[in-house]
C-alpha positions in Angstrom: 6.9 -3.8 -13.4 10.5 -4.8 -12.3 11.8 -1.1 -12.7 10.5 1.1 -10.1 7.0 -0.7 -10.6 4.9 -2.6 -7.9 4.8 -6.4 -7.8 2.4 -8.7 -6.2 3.5 -11.4 -3.5 2.2 -14.7 -4.6 3.5 -17.2 -2.2 1.9 -18.0 1.4 5.8 -18.3 2.6 6.1 -13.9 1.3 2.7 -13.5 3.5 4.1 -15.3 6.4 7.4 -13.6 6.4 6.2 -9.9 6.1 3.3 -10.9 9.3 6.6 -12.1 11.3 8.6 -8.7 10.7 6.1 -7.5 13.2 6.6 -4.1 11.5 2.7 -3.1 11.2 0.4 0.2 11.7 -3.3 -0.7 12.4 -5.6 2.2 10.9 -9.3 2.9 11.1 -9.2 1.9 7.1 -6.4 -0.9 6.8 -3.7 -2.6 8.4 -0.1 -2.1 6.5 2.7 -5.1 7.4 5.6 -4.0 6.3 9.0 -6.4 6.0 12.6 -5.9 3.6 11.9 -7.6 0.6 14.4 -7.9 -2.8 16.8 -5.0 -3.7 15.1 -2.2 -5.6 11.6 -4.1 -5.8 8.3 -3.1 -4.3 6.3 -6.4 -3.8 2.5 -6.2 -2.1 -0.4 -8.4 -1.1 -3.9 -8.2 -0.2 -5.6 -10.1 2.6 -9.6 -9.9 3.9 -10.9 -11.9 6.4 -14.2 -13.2 6.9 -14.6 -10.5 9.8 -14.7 -7.9 6.9 -18.0 -9.2 5.6 -19.2 -12.0 2.9 -17.3 -12.7 -0.1 -18.7 -9.6 -2.4 -17.7 -7.5 0.5 -14.4 -8.9 0.9 -13.5 -8.5 -3.1 -14.7 -5.1 -2.7 -12.1 -4.4 0.2 -9.3 -6.2 -1.7 -10.5 -4.1 -5.2 -10.4 -0.9 -3.0 -7.0 -1.7 -1.8 -5.3 -2.6 -4.7 -6.3 0.7 -6.4 -4.8 2.5 -3.4 -1.4 0.3 -3.5 -1.0 1.2 -7.6 -2.0 4.4 -6.9 0.4 5.6 -3.7 3.2 2.7 -3.8 5.1 3.5 -7.1 5.9 6.7 -6.3 6.0 7.0 -2.3 7.0 3.3 -0.9 10.8 3.2 -0.3 11.6 0.0 -2.6 13.3 -3.1 -1.1 10.2 -3.7 1.0 7.5 -5.9 0.9 4.0 -5.1 1.9 0.6 -6.6 3.0 -2.5 -4.6 3.0 -5.2 -6.0 5.4 -8.6 -5.1 5.1 -10.6 -4.0 8.0 -14.8 -4.0 8.7 -14.4 -0.4 7.6 -12.6 -0.6 4.7 -15.6 -1.4 2.6 -17.4 1.8 3.2 -14.9 4.2 4.3 -14.2 7.0 2.2 -11.7 6.7 -0.8 -10.1 10.1 0.3 -9.8 9.0 4.0 -8.6 5.2 2.8 -5.8 7.3 1.1 -4.8 9.3 3.9 -4.9 6.0 5.8 -2.3 4.4 3.8 0.0 7.3 3.4 -0.2 8.1 7.4 0.6 4.2 7.5 3.7 4.7 5.5 4.7 7.6 7.7 4.8 6.0 10.8 6.8 2.8 9.7 9.1 5.3 7.9 8.9 4.0 4.6 7.6 7.4 3.2 9.6 8.8 0.4 8.6 12.1 -1.3 8.2 11.8 -5.5 10.4 13.1 -7.5 10.4 17.1 -8.3 9.3 18.0 -11.3 11.3 19.8 -13.9 11.3 23.6 -13.0 10.2 24.2 -16.6 7.4 22.2 -15.9 5.4 24.5 -13.3 6.7 27.5 -15.3 4.8 27.2 -18.1 1.4 25.8 -16.6 1.6 29.2 -14.9 1.8 31.5 -18.1 
């Protein structure tokens, strides 16, 4: 996954570095923290505190954030940054489409959003016929 994919943050020191960068945006479904990372690489970590709920609820919240990250970050996040997605109390029950909008809005507010690569012009013409 090193080329264009999303890797995981594994070490506590990486989480603390992202937190110390103080680039964050809180939305109803999640908190996004970002910091410059390795060039050409996008890494992400996930966390859910006990404020979110019991272990089952926290794990559900993390799974939802992981699904969002794998869907959105590879195509839209500017590479060379590390991200931490923090679950909030509303994360486990929030509509998935709303969570998606939250992550997209957070990336845009932090100016870390990039439009996906354009599809070849021949691909759209064949679908219209």
